[in-house]
C-alpha positions in Angstrom: 60.3 -16.9 48.7 61.6 -16.6 45.3 60.4 -14.0 42.7 57.6 -16.1 39.7 59.0 -15.7 36.8 57.1 -14.0 33.4 58.5 -16.2 30.4 58.5 -14.8 26.6 59.3 -16.0 23.0 59.3 -13.6 20.7 58.4 -14.8 16.8 60.3 -13.0 14.4 62.5 -11.5 16.2 65.0 -9.8 13.8 68.0 -7.8 15.8 66.1 -7.7 19.2 64.7 -4.5 19.3 61.1 -6.2 21.1 62.9 -8.9 23.2 65.1 -5.4 24.7 61.9 -4.1 25.5 60.3 -7.0 27.1 62.8 -7.1 28.9 63.0 -4.4 30.2 59.1 -4.5 30.9 60.2 -7.3 33.1 60.0 -10.6 31.0 61.8 -13.2 30.8 62.6 -14.1 27.2 63.0 -17.8 26.8 63.8 -18.0 23.0 63.9 -16.8 20.0 63.3 -17.3 16.5 64.7 -16.1 13.4 65.1 -17.1 9.8 67.5 -14.0 8.5 71.5 -15.4 9.4 73.0 -12.3 10.3 69.8 -10.6 11.8 70.1 -13.7 14.1 73.1 -12.8 14.7 72.5 -9.8 16.1 70.0 -11.6 18.2 72.9 -14.3 20.1 75.4 -11.1 20.1 73.1 -9.2 22.1 71.2 -11.9 23.8 73.6 -14.7 25.1 71.6 -16.0 27.5 68.5 -16.5 25.4 67.0 -19.8 23.5 68.3 -19.5 19.1 65.8 -20.7 16.7 67.8 -19.4 13.3 65.0 -20.5 11.0 61.5 -21.0 9.5 59.3 -20.4 12.2 57.6 -22.9 10.0 59.5 -25.8 11.1 59.4 -25.2 14.4 56.6 -27.8 17.0 55.9 -25.5 19.4 53.7 -28.6 21.2 56.2 -29.0 24.2 55.7 -25.1 25.7 52.7 -25.8 25.8 51.4 -24.1 29.3 55.4 -23.2 30.2 55.4 -19.5 28.7 53.6 -16.7 29.7 53.9 -14.4 27.0 54.0 -14.9 22.9 55.2 -11.5 21.0 56.2 -11.0 17.8 56.3 -8.9 14.5 55.2 -11.0 11.8 56.8 -9.6 8.7 55.0 -6.1 7.0 55.5 -6.7 3.6 52.2 -8.5 2.2 50.4 -5.5 4.5 53.4 -2.2 3.9 52.3 0.6 1.2 55.2 0.7 0.3 55.6 -2.5 -1.3 53.2 -4.8 -3.5 50.5 -5.9 -0.6 49.5 -9.1 -2.0 48.1 -9.5 1.6 47.5 -13.1 3.1 48.8 -14.6 -0.1 52.2 -13.0 -0.5 54.4 -16.4 0.8 55.4 -14.1 4.0 52.0 -13.5 5.3 52.5 -15.2 9.0 49.7 -14.3 10.6 48.5 -17.9 10.5 51.8 -19.1 11.9 51.3 -16.4 14.9 48.5 -17.8 16.0 49.0 -21.3 15.2 51.9 -20.3 17.7 49.9 -18.9 19.8 47.4 -22.1 19.8 49.5 -25.2 20.3 51.4 -22.6 23.1 48.1 -21.5 24.8 50.1 -18.5 27.1 48.7 -15.8 29.3 49.1 -13.4 26.5 49.9 -12.5 22.8 51.1 -9.7 21.6 51.3 -9.4 17.8 52.7 -6.3 15.8 52.9 -4.9 12.3 52.1 -1.9 10.7 49.1 0.2 10.3 48.0 -0.8 6.3 46.9 -4.3 8.2 43.8 -2.0 9.8 43.0 -0.2 6.2 41.3 -0.7 3.4 40.9 -4.1 1.6 43.7 -5.3 5.1 41.2 -4.7 7.4 38.9 -8.2 7.3 42.0 -9.8 7.4 43.1 -8.1 10.9 40.0 -9.3 12.4 39.4 -12.9 10.9 42.8 -13.1 12.3 41.7 -11.6 16.1 38.2 -13.9 15.6 40.6 -17.2 14.7 42.3 -15.5 18.4 39.0 -15.4 20.2 37.8 -18.4 19.6 41.4 -19.8 21.1 40.2 -18.6 24.1 41.6 -14.9 24.4 40.1 -11.4 25.0 41.5 -9.3 21.8 42.2 -5.4 21.6 43.4 -3.8 19.3 45.0 -0.3 18.8 47.3 2.0 16.3 50.1 3.4 18.3 53.1 6.3 17.5 55.9 5.7 19.1 56.7 9.5 19.2 54.1 8.8 22.3 55.6 7.5 24.3 59.5 8.7 23.8 60.6 7.0 21.0 62.5 9.9 18.5 60.3 9.0 15.8 56.6 9.1 14.1 56.0 4.9 13.9 52.4 3.9 13.5 51.8 0.7 14.0 48.9 -1.5 15.3 49.8 -3.8 18.0 47.1 -7.3 18.7 47.4 -7.4 22.6 44.8 -11.2 23.3 44.8 -12.4 27.0 43.3 -15.5 28.1 41.8 -14.2 31.6 41.7 -10.3 33.4 41.9 -7.5 31.5 44.3 -5.6 29.4 45.1 -1.6 29.1 46.8 -0.4 26.3 49.6 1.9 28.2 48.9 6.3 28.2 50.6 8.6 25.6 53.1 10.0 28.5 55.3 12.2 25.3 53.8 14.4 22.9 51.1 17.7 23.7 49.1 18.2 27.0 51.0 15.0 28.3 53.5 14.5 31.3 56.3 15.7 28.8 57.3 16.9 25.1 58.1 14.9 22.8 61.2 13.7 22.1 62.8 15.5 18.8 65.5 14.3 16.5 68.1 17.4 18.1 67.0 16.1 21.7 68.0 12.1 19.9 71.4 12.1 18.5 72.9 14.6 21.3 76.2 13.0 21.7 75.8 9.8 19.8 78.9 7.9 18.7 81.3 8.9 15.9 79.9 6.1 13.4 81.4 5.3 9.5 79.9 8.5 7.7 76.9 7.6 5.3 78.2 7.5 1.7 74.5 8.1 -0.3 75.3 12.0 -1.9 72.7 13.8 -1.0 71.4 16.0 -4.9 69.2 18.7 -5.0 65.7 17.6 -7.2 65.7 18.7 -10.9 61.8 19.5 -10.9 61.2 20.0 -6.9 58.1 19.4 -5.1 57.5 22.5 -3.1 55.6 22.9 0.1 55.3 24.8 2.7 57.6 23.1 5.8 61.3 23.0 3.9 60.6 19.4 5.4 57.9 18.5 3.8 57.7 18.4 -0.5 60.9 16.9 -2.5 63.4 19.3 -2.8 66.5 16.1 -3.5 67.1 12.9 -5.3 66.1 9.8 -3.6 63.8 8.7 -1.1 65.5 10.4 2.4 63.7 12.8 3.3 65.6 15.9 5.2 64.5 15.6 9.2 62.9 18.8 11.2 66.2 18.5 14.4 63.2 20.4 16.5 60.1 17.3 16.2 60.2 13.2 15.9 62.2 12.1 13.3 59.6 10.3 10.6 60.1 6.7 10.3 63.0 5.3 9.3 63.3 2.7 6.8 64.7 -0.9 6.6 65.9 0.4 2.9 67.5 2.8 4.9 71.6 2.4 4.1 71.9 4.8 0.6 69.7 7.4 -0.6 66.0 6.4 0.8 68.1 7.3 4.1 67.1 10.2 6.4 69.0 13.2 6.2 70.2 16.3 8.7 70.8 19.7 6.9 73.1 21.2 9.2 74.0 24.7 8.1 70.1 25.2 7.4 71.2 24.8 2.9 67.9 23.6 2.5 66.2 26.6 4.9 67.2 29.0 2.6 66.7 26.8 -1.1 63.1 26.6 0.1 63.4 30.1 1.1 64.1 30.6 -2.3 61.9 28.8 -4.5 59.0 30.1 -2.6 60.2 33.3 -3.2 59.9 33.0 -6.7 63.4 31.3 -6.9 65.2 28.7 -9.4 65.7 25.2 -8.9 69.5 24.4 -8.9 71.4 21.5 -9.2 74.8 19.4 -7.8 75.4 18.6 -4.6 73.9 19.9 -1.3 77.0 21.5 1.0 76.4 20.5 4.0 73.6 18.1 4.3 74.4 13.9 4.6 72.5 11.3 4.8 72.1 9.7 8.7 74.9 6.8 9.7 73.9 3.3 10.8 74.2 4.7 14.7 72.4 8.1 14.6 69.3 5.2 13.0 69.8 3.4 15.5 69.0 6.5 18.6 66.2 7.5 16.5 64.2 3.8 16.7 65.3 4.0 20.6 68.5 1.9 21.1 70.5 2.0 22.9 74.5 2.8 21.9 76.2 -0.5 23.6 73.1 -2.7 20.8 75.5 -3.8 18.6 74.5 -4.5 15.0 76.3 -7.8 13.1 76.9 -7.7 9.3 76.8 -6.5 6.2 76.4 -2.4 6.8 73.1 -2.5 4.4 72.6 -5.5 6.5 72.9 -3.9 9.3 71.0 -0.6 8.2 67.8 -2.9 8.3 67.9 -4.8 10.9 67.4 -1.9 12.6 65.0 0.0 10.1 63.0 -3.6 10.5 62.9 -2.9 14.5 60.1 -2.7 16.8 61.5 0.6 19.1 62.7 -0.9 22.3 60.7 2.5 24.3 57.8 1.3 23.1 57.6 -2.6 22.8 58.5 -1.5 26.9 55.9 0.4 27.7 53.3 -2.0 26.1 54.8 -5.3 27.0 55.0 -3.6 30.4 50.9 -3.2 30.6 50.4 -6.5 29.5 52.7 -7.9 32.0 51.1 -6.3 35.2 47.7 -8.2 33.5 49.1 -11.6 34.0 50.6 -10.1 37.2 46.7 -10.0 38.0 45.9 -13.2 36.8 48.5 -14.8 38.4 47.2 -13.5 42.0 43.8 -13.9 41.8 45.1 -17.1 40.9 47.0 -17.3 44.8 44.4 -16.1 46.5 41.9 -17.9 45.6 44.1 -21.1 46.0 44.3 -19.7 48.8 41.0 -18.9 50.5 40.4 -23.0 49.2 43.2 -24.3 51.2 41.7 -22.3 54.2 37.9 -23.6 53.5 
């Protein structure tokens, strides 16, 4: 007897970090939607057997998929709610949360998963999040909301994201963190993640001393350098990889300990330096991908700036796998109960 297929659709799929996590968790991703041509090309290259909609999600009528998909998953564009953006929320034309809700309503899957920035849970955006959850509950779903840190699930990066999960029947439980102090495994560090990373084109963005350094106790905090990229502590998970990486917003590696020595000088009352920092460099694209938990054979398509943004915009595959594996367990349990009930009725 063939195993039952559990199917999923990835909305706003980008390069495919969520799709990769879904597949590794056991889902059959039958379709993806992405309006950016380069990100769509990357997704198509890595997942050639899926149906690819290279269009705005607002152009798609999902009613033909009604009852034919087990999971609708996706991360609507985060810019309307990101602390690094204009924070226009629902007034931002890029707000696709209503489209996510429409898709769920038209398909009525067994479950849904929506991912977004932590900012959606805070301040003036929180009522909007709760309103969206209420609309999904009215459709017929039990909804759970939680902020998860990717580092707690084996991703070598501290990246907090909110997950909104809904199941039509049964109970969903968020996955238990596996990495970190007091857990089964320690956090995966930058050094761990970048060991043996494939050689890639160097990042040409210069690393220059800041004219007026902002000093903190840790050499990996404060602001000792120009640009928005930060030096990474090799013995801890990375800071969040931004979609704006590629230039001087890219995090960097202090390969010779130069910043550690400079930080010590400043703490002792020394004067600021100027010019290029010796022994420091910005991360390469492949290093950023490693810190997002992409495998080395995952290929990115397009100009370098577009490839960097694809990496930074992605849901870390390992985090996606952990969350959607828990959803799959809930859906399978529900389907198992249906089978048992059907057998019971037939026997009666």
